[in-house]
C-alpha positions in Angstrom: 33.2 -17.4 -11.1 30.6 -19.9 -10.2 31.8 -19.8 -6.4 31.4 -16.0 -6.4 27.8 -16.0 -7.9 26.9 -18.7 -5.0 28.3 -16.3 -2.7 26.5 -13.8 -3.8 23.3 -15.6 -3.8 24.0 -16.8 -0.2 24.3 -13.3 0.7 20.7 -12.6 -0.7 19.4 -15.6 1.1 20.7 -14.3 4.5 19.2 -10.6 3.6 16.1 -11.8 2.3 15.4 -14.2 5.3 16.2 -11.3 7.8 14.1 -8.6 6.1 11.2 -11.2 5.7 11.4 -11.7 9.2 12.8 -15.5 9.3 9.8 -16.4 6.9 11.1 -19.5 5.0 8.5 -19.2 2.6 8.9 -15.7 1.5 9.4 -15.5 -2.2 13.0 -13.9 -2.2 14.1 -16.2 0.3 12.9 -19.3 -1.8 14.4 -18.1 -4.8 18.1 -17.1 -3.3 18.1 -20.1 -1.4 17.1 -22.6 -4.2 19.7 -21.3 -6.5 22.2 -21.3 -3.5 21.7 -24.9 -3.1 21.8 -25.7 -6.7 25.2 -23.9 -7.5 26.4 -25.6 -4.2 25.5 -28.6 -5.4 26.8 -28.0 -9.0 30.4 -27.1 -7.2 30.7 -30.0 -4.8 29.1 -33.0 -6.6 30.8 -35.4 -9.2 27.7 -34.7 -11.4 29.7 -35.3 -14.9 27.6 -32.3 -16.5 29.2 -29.8 -18.9 30.5 -26.8 -16.9 28.2 -23.6 -17.2 30.1 -20.7 -19.0 29.3 -17.0 -18.6 25.8 -16.9 -20.3 24.4 -18.9 -17.5 26.2 -17.3 -14.5 25.3 -13.9 -15.8 21.7 -14.6 -16.4 21.0 -16.3 -13.4 22.8 -13.5 -11.4 20.5 -11.1 -13.0 17.5 -13.3 -12.4 17.8 -14.1 -8.7 19.3 -10.3 -8.3 16.2 -8.4 -9.8 13.8 -10.9 -8.4 14.9 -10.5 -4.9 15.3 -6.6 -5.0 11.8 -6.0 -6.5 10.4 -8.8 -4.3 11.6 -7.2 -1.2 10.5 -3.9 -2.3 6.9 -4.9 -2.8 7.3 -6.4 0.9 8.2 -3.0 2.3 4.9 -1.4 0.8 1.6 -0.7 2.2 -1.2 -2.0 -0.1 -5.0 -2.3 0.2 -6.4 -5.6 1.5 -9.9 -5.9 0.6 -10.0 -9.4 2.2 -8.1 -8.5 5.4 -9.4 -11.0 8.1 -12.3 -12.3 5.6 -13.0 -15.7 5.7 -14.1 -17.5 2.8 -17.8 -18.1 2.4 -19.1 -21.4 4.1 -21.5 -22.3 1.4 -18.8 -21.7 -1.2 -16.6 -24.0 0.9 -19.1 -26.7 1.1 -19.8 -26.4 -2.6 -16.3 -26.8 -3.5 -15.7 -29.9 -1.0 -18.9 -31.7 -2.2 -18.0 -31.2 -5.8 -14.6 -32.3 -5.2 -16.2 -35.6 -3.7 -18.7 -35.9 -6.5 -15.8 -35.7 -9.2 -14.0 -38.4 -7.3 -15.1 -40.9 -9.9 -13.3 -39.2 -12.7 -10.0 -40.4 -10.9 -11.2 -43.8 -11.5 -11.9 -43.1 -15.0 -8.6 -41.8 -15.7 -6.7 -45.0 -14.2 -9.0 -46.8 -16.6 -8.0 -44.7 -19.4 -4.4 -45.3 -18.4 -5.0 -49.0 -18.2 -6.9 -49.0 -21.4 -3.9 -47.7 -23.3 -1.9 -50.7 -22.7 1.4 -50.8 -20.5 4.6 -50.1 -22.5 7.6 -52.1 -20.9 7.2 -50.4 -17.5 3.8 -49.9 -16.0 4.7 -47.2 -13.8 6.3 -45.1 -16.5 3.2 -45.8 -18.4 1.1 -43.9 -16.0 3.6 -40.9 -16.1 3.4 -40.8 -19.9 -0.3 -41.1 -20.1 -0.8 -38.2 -17.2 1.4 -36.1 -19.5 -0.9 -36.5 -22.6 -3.7 -35.4 -20.1 -6.6 -37.6 -18.4 -10.1 -36.8 -17.3 -9.1 -36.0 -13.8 -6.9 -33.5 -15.0 -10.1 -31.0 -15.5 -10.9 -31.2 -11.6 -7.5 -30.7 -10.2 -7.7 -26.9 -9.8 -11.0 -27.7 -7.7 -9.4 -30.1 -5.7 -6.5 -28.0 -4.7 -8.3 -24.9 -3.9 -10.7 -26.9 -1.7 -8.1 -28.4 0.1 -6.2 -25.2 0.7 -9.5 -23.6 2.0 -10.1 -26.1 4.4 -6.4 -26.6 5.8 -6.4 -22.7 6.4 -9.7 -23.0 8.3 -8.4 -26.3 10.2 -10.3 -27.1 13.3 -11.7 -30.0 15.2 -14.8 -29.7 13.0 -13.2 -29.9 9.7 -10.4 -32.2 10.4 -12.1 -34.9 8.2 -12.4 -32.3 5.4 -9.1 -31.7 5.3 -8.1 -35.5 5.5 -10.4 -36.5 2.4 -9.1 -33.7 0.4 -5.4 -34.2 1.1 -6.2 -38.0 0.2 -7.9 -36.8 -3.1 -4.8 -34.8 -3.9 -2.6 -37.4 -3.2 -4.3 -39.9 -5.1 -3.9 -37.8 -8.0 -0.1 -37.3 -7.4 0.1 -41.0 -7.2 -1.8 -41.9 -10.4 0.1 -39.3 -12.1 3.6 -40.2 -10.8 4.5 -36.7 -11.2 6.9 -35.3 -8.9 5.7 -31.7 -9.4 2.2 -32.9 -8.0 3.5 -34.2 -5.1 5.5 -31.1 -4.6 2.5 -29.0 -5.1 0.8 -30.9 -2.3 3.7 -30.7 -0.1 4.6 -27.0 -0.5 0.9 -25.6 -0.1 0.6 -27.6 2.9 4.2 -26.4 4.6 3.3 -22.8 3.6 0.0 -22.9 5.4 1.0 -24.6 8.4 4.0 -22.5 8.9 2.2 -19.4 8.0 -0.4 -20.4 10.9 2.3 -21.1 13.0 1.1 -24.7 13.4 4.4 -26.3 12.6 8.3 -25.2 13.2 11.1 -24.7 10.6 12.5 -28.2 11.7 9.5 -30.2 10.7 9.5 -28.1 7.3 13.0 -29.5 6.7 12.1 -32.9 7.6 9.3 -33.0 5.2 11.4 -31.8 2.5 13.9 -34.5 3.2 11.0 -37.1 3.4 9.8 -35.7 -0.1 13.1 -36.0 -1.6 12.9 -39.8 -0.8 9.4 -39.8 -2.2 11.1 -38.4 -5.4 14.0 -41.3 -5.5 11.3 -44.0 -5.2 9.2 -42.3 -7.9 12.4 -42.5 -10.4 13.0 -46.1 -9.5 9.4 -46.9 -10.2 9.5 -45.0 -13.7 12.8 -46.5 -14.5 13.2 -49.5 -17.0 14.4 -52.9 -15.9 18.5 -52.8 -16.0 18.7 -49.2 -15.4 20.8 -48.1 -12.7 20.0 -45.0 -10.5 22.7 -43.4 -7.8 22.1 -40.4 -5.9 24.3 -38.4 -7.9 22.7 -39.2 -11.2 19.3 -38.4 -9.7 20.6 -34.9 -8.6 22.4 -34.3 -11.9 19.2 -35.4 -13.9 16.4 -33.7 -11.9 18.2 -30.6 -10.5 21.1 -29.6 -12.4 20.8 -30.5 -15.8 19.0 -27.5 -16.6 22.1 -25.3 -16.3 24.2 -27.0 -18.8 21.3 -27.2 -21.2 20.6 -23.5 -20.9 23.9 -23.0 -22.4 22.5 -24.0 -25.6 20.0 -21.6 -25.8 20.5 -19.0 -28.8 19.3 -15.5 -27.4 16.9 -13.6 -29.6 16.3 -16.8 -31.6 12.4 -16.7 -31.9 10.5 -16.3 -35.1 7.8 -14.1 -33.8 7.8 -11.7 -31.0 7.9 -13.3 -27.6 6.5 -16.6 -28.9 8.0 -18.4 -25.9 7.2 -15.9 -23.1 3.7 -15.2 -24.4 2.5 -18.6 -25.7 -0.6 -18.5 -23.8 -1.9 -15.6 -26.0 -0.4 -17.1 -28.9 -2.7 -20.3 -28.3 -5.7 -18.2 -27.6 -5.5 -16.2 -30.8 -4.8 -19.4 -32.7 -7.9 -21.3 -31.1 -10.2 -18.6 -31.7 -8.9 -18.1 -35.2 -7.7 -14.6 -35.2 -4.3 -16.0 -36.1 -2.6 -18.6 -38.2 0.6 -18.8 -36.0 0.6 -21.8 -34.2 1.8 -21.7 -30.6 5.4 -23.1 -29.8 5.3 -26.7 -28.3 5.4 -26.0 -24.6 7.4 -29.7 -24.5 11.2 -28.5 -25.1 13.5 -30.5 -27.3 15.8 -33.1 -25.4 19.7 -32.6 -25.4 22.8 -34.4 -24.3 24.6 -32.7 -21.5 25.7 -35.3 -21.3 22.6 -36.5 -19.6 19.5 -36.4 -21.6 17.1 -33.4 -20.7 14.6 -31.3 -22.0 14.8 -28.8 -18.7 16.1 -25.4 -19.6 15.6 -23.6 -16.3 13.1 -20.8 -15.6 15.3 -18.2 -17.9 14.5 -20.1 -21.0 11.7 -18.3 -22.5 13.1 -14.7 -21.6 16.4 -15.3 -22.8 15.5 -17.1 -25.8 13.0 -14.1 -26.8 14.5 -11.0 -25.4 18.3 -11.9 -24.1 19.3 -10.8 -21.3 17.4 -7.6 -21.0 14.5 -10.0 -21.2 15.6 -12.0 -17.9 15.9 -8.5 -16.2 12.4 -7.0 -17.1 10.7 -10.5 -16.3 12.9 -11.2 -13.1 11.6 -7.8 -11.9 8.0 -8.3 -12.8 7.9 -11.9 -11.3 9.8 -10.6 -7.9 7.4 -7.7 -7.7 4.0 -9.9 -8.2 5.4 -12.4 -5.7 6.3 -10.1 -3.1 3.0 -8.1 -3.6 1.3 -11.4 -3.0 3.2 -12.2 0.3 3.1 -8.9 1.4 -0.7 -9.2 1.2 -0.3 -12.6 3.0 1.6 -10.5 5.9 -1.6 -8.0 6.0 -3.8 -11.2 6.8 -5.6 -10.9 3.4 -6.5 -14.5 3.3 -7.3 -14.6 -0.5 -3.9 -13.7 -1.1 -2.6 -16.2 1.2 -4.6 -19.1 -0.5 -3.3 -18.0 -3.9 0.3 -17.4 -2.7 0.5 -20.8 -1.1 -0.6 -22.3 -4.4 1.3 -20.4 -6.9 4.4 -20.3 -4.8 5.1 -23.8 -6.3 6.6 -22.2 -9.3 9.3 -20.8 -7.3 10.4 -24.4 -6.1 10.8 -25.6 -9.8 12.8 -23.0 -11.1 15.8 -25.1 -11.9 13.4 -26.8 -14.4 11.4 -24.6 -16.0 9.2 -21.3 -16.1 5.5 -21.6 -14.9 4.1 -18.2 -14.8 3.5 -17.7 -18.4 3.6 -21.5 -19.4 1.0 -22.3 -16.8 -0.8 -19.0 -17.2 -4.1 -20.9 -18.3 -4.1 -22.7 -15.0 -2.8 -20.3 -13.0 -5.4 -17.9 -14.1 -8.2 -20.7 -13.0 -6.4 -20.8 -9.7 -7.1 -17.0 -9.2 -10.6 -16.8 -10.3 -12.1 -20.1 -8.7 -10.2 -19.2 -5.6 -11.7 -15.7 -5.5 -15.4 -16.6 -5.7 -15.7 -17.9 -2.0 -14.1 -14.5 -0.7 -16.5 -12.3 -2.8 -19.4 -14.4 -1.5 -18.3 -13.8 2.1 -17.3 -10.0 1.4 -20.6 -9.1 -0.2 -22.6 -11.1 1.9 -24.3 -13.0 -1.3 -26.3 -15.9 -0.6 -26.3 -15.4 3.2 -27.4 -13.0 5.6 -24.2 -12.6 7.0 -20.7 -13.6 6.6 -20.0 -17.1 7.5 -17.4 -18.1 10.2 -15.0 -20.3 9.6 
């Protein structure tokens, strides 16, 4: 059955690529392509993982099918584009850039916090553990990334220095955190902007992806304890495939409260405000042996656990439409949505691990609001006599 599902995804990939005019960064292309590669690896590799049964294959077929359909449907519509051809305010760009530079010392503070905590066995693994707990620098990451995207989109001979500085700042944060997702975010945002502006070709993007994969392997080697062996098959199985058999252990409709996994953010807000005594569920999921030890359950986890296959269909349709809507705005040259899509599309690349729309809802909302400000200032000529140029 897995072979037929894989063929179905490959067909969706080709169709999505055609309907998206060969845009590799279109949401339907990313999702169908990612799951095609994932299932192909599961079929062809000697991964030693438990074989998936009907639950996962049905669930992922529903997810990819509904996501692609509604994403492509949204791409076919015409939408109002309030920020079409509108460039972000130069004043706001300057504020974001200099604020980012001013917060650079917090990176140093974060390193000091990590060192002060003491190293446990492997110093590189300690870096990752402490950053998962949270460091001072984590509060400024949103500004750093938005400033980088705004400068990159307006790349010219005049601001190359800014682009390089913001790239290095975000890269340094990824290095001290040793988090693969942080490297992936910087990589994906850069490639999507450059591909959209036709500054690089698809071949360069694929070469970049290969380089990123090597970086991931290097990071894992650094984080591995002495005596641990790491081969390519084990690495791919652990980080890209283990969520598949892990999902098989999830019981549908096993939530205690309505949508507690899907709508964790709202439970957390109510709890922190004292409006509810219900504590939000722990976002760090329990480890399970499949037989590789993992705590990733794929993007399907919260929807399936709370609402079963119906939840996968509903939220797959919702996610597909939202991403398709953002991408359509990008196609219509709405620069604000180009910025937001480039940043939030990272969630599409990590679907084999976890869900990010609602799990990271707070951070996503910060990106949406903070990125909006420079465009509102520009559109309504706030703090300036006329719209600033690039």
